[in-house]
C-alpha positions in Angstrom: 63.0 101.7 62.7 65.7 100.0 64.7 65.3 100.5 68.1 69.2 100.3 69.1 72.3 100.4 67.1 75.6 100.8 68.5 79.0 99.6 67.3 81.3 97.6 69.8 83.9 99.3 71.2 86.8 98.6 74.3 85.6 99.2 77.1 86.8 100.9 80.5 87.5 99.0 83.4 84.6 100.0 85.3 82.2 98.7 82.2 84.0 95.3 81.8 83.4 94.7 85.7 79.4 95.9 85.5 79.0 93.5 82.1 80.8 90.9 84.1 78.3 91.7 87.0 75.5 91.4 84.8 76.9 88.6 83.1 77.5 86.7 86.7 73.8 87.5 87.6 72.1 86.1 84.0 73.7 82.7 85.0 72.5 82.7 88.2 69.0 83.3 87.4 69.1 80.7 85.1 70.7 78.2 87.5 74.0 78.3 85.6 77.6 79.2 86.7 80.2 81.8 85.0 83.4 79.7 86.3 86.5 81.7 86.7 87.5 80.2 83.0 84.5 81.3 81.5 84.6 84.7 83.4 87.9 85.0 81.6 87.3 84.2 78.2 84.2 86.8 78.9 86.4 89.4 80.2 89.1 89.2 77.3 86.2 89.2 74.4 84.7 91.9 76.5 88.3 94.1 76.6 88.6 94.2 72.3 86.9 96.6 70.5 86.0 94.0 67.5 85.6 90.1 67.0 88.4 88.0 68.4 89.5 84.5 66.6 90.3 81.5 68.7 93.6 81.2 68.6 94.2 84.7 69.3 91.9 83.8 72.5 93.9 81.2 73.5 96.9 82.7 73.6 95.0 85.9 75.6 94.3 83.0 77.8 97.4 81.4 78.3 99.2 84.3 79.0 97.0 84.4 82.1 96.5 80.5 82.7 99.9 79.3 81.4 97.9 75.7 80.9 95.0 76.6 79.3 94.0 74.3 76.2 92.0 74.6 73.0 88.9 72.5 74.4 89.1 74.4 78.1 88.7 77.7 75.7 85.9 75.9 73.1 83.6 74.6 76.2 83.6 78.0 77.5 83.2 79.6 74.6 80.2 77.1 73.8 79.0 77.9 77.2 78.9 81.8 76.9 77.4 81.6 73.2 74.3 79.2 74.5 74.1 82.0 77.5 73.7 84.6 74.9 76.9 86.6 76.5 79.2 86.4 73.1 78.2 86.3 69.2 79.8 83.4 67.0 80.5 85.4 63.8 80.8 83.7 60.5 81.4 86.4 58.7 84.7 86.6 60.1 85.3 83.3 61.8 85.6 84.7 65.4 83.9 85.3 68.5 82.7 89.0 69.8 80.9 90.1 73.3 77.7 90.8 73.4 77.9 94.3 74.8 73.9 94.6 75.7 73.3 91.0 77.2 70.9 91.8 79.9 69.5 94.8 77.5 67.4 95.2 74.4 67.5 91.9 72.3 69.2 92.6 69.1 68.8 90.4 66.2 70.8 92.1 63.8 74.7 91.9 63.8 76.5 94.3 61.2 80.3 92.9 61.1 82.9 94.6 59.5 84.8 92.2 57.0 87.7 94.0 57.0 88.7 94.7 60.9 85.8 92.5 62.9 84.2 95.2 64.4 80.4 94.5 65.1 77.4 96.7 65.8 74.3 95.3 67.4 71.2 96.2 65.9 67.7 95.4 66.9 64.7 95.9 64.4 62.2 93.3 65.2 60.1 94.7 61.9 63.0 94.0 59.5 63.6 90.6 61.2 60.0 89.7 61.0 60.0 90.8 57.1 63.2 88.3 56.7 61.7 85.3 58.4 58.7 85.9 56.3 60.6 86.0 53.1 62.4 83.0 53.9 59.7 81.0 54.7 58.6 81.8 51.2 61.4 79.3 50.3 60.9 76.8 52.2 63.5 77.5 54.3 62.9 78.3 58.4 65.4 80.4 60.1 67.8 79.1 62.1 69.0 81.5 64.6 67.6 84.4 65.9 70.6 86.7 64.9 71.2 87.9 61.4 74.7 88.4 60.2 75.2 91.4 57.9 78.7 91.7 56.0 79.6 95.2 55.9 82.7 97.7 56.2 83.0 99.8 59.1 83.8 103.7 58.6 87.4 103.4 59.4 88.0 100.2 56.8 86.1 102.0 54.3 88.7 105.0 54.3 91.4 102.6 54.0 89.6 100.7 51.4 89.0 104.0 49.9 85.0 102.7 49.7 83.1 105.4 48.2 79.9 104.7 48.0 77.5 102.4 49.2 77.6 98.7 47.2 74.7 98.2 44.7 72.8 94.7 44.8 74.7 92.8 41.9 78.1 95.7 41.5 80.6 93.0 43.3 82.3 90.5 41.3 80.9 87.2 40.4 77.5 88.6 41.9 75.2 87.1 39.8 71.7 85.7 40.3 70.5 84.5 37.2 69.0 81.5 37.6 68.9 78.3 35.1 71.6 78.6 32.5 71.5 81.9 32.5 71.3 82.4 28.9 67.9 83.9 27.4 65.6 81.4 25.4 
């Protein structure tokens, strides 16, 4: 059973301030520095209730720091990612704040491919099973987080989704091996 599961939501000013303090403390404990630019990038990500694309983040940074350049923002994102304070979401090519950086580690990220919302889930048993199953193929997982592409409740409504996706239902979703012809 998952130990935590909660969607990422827009935060109040007090919550954002508390999360920034947690981030600063974590960095200090590790001998790292949450510089003003890094802090501002994290704050902007915390303010969103979804993931944010790099160009959106750059525009938001330029509203506060007019001279902000892409390398500055990307360096800050790299730092925050390395410190576990944000997530890089390949499913939507975007970034999201980790809303539980100082709490329970989470290993599954459920990402809405419609709006970019993210739910952080901790289910070590499931992740162990996944790693074991992957290992049987000769591969190893190279991240402690696994992204799961999904649709949030709001996007399910707007897209008229009425039921769950069954494996193999998606158009072009075919796992036949070899030529796919019976012999």
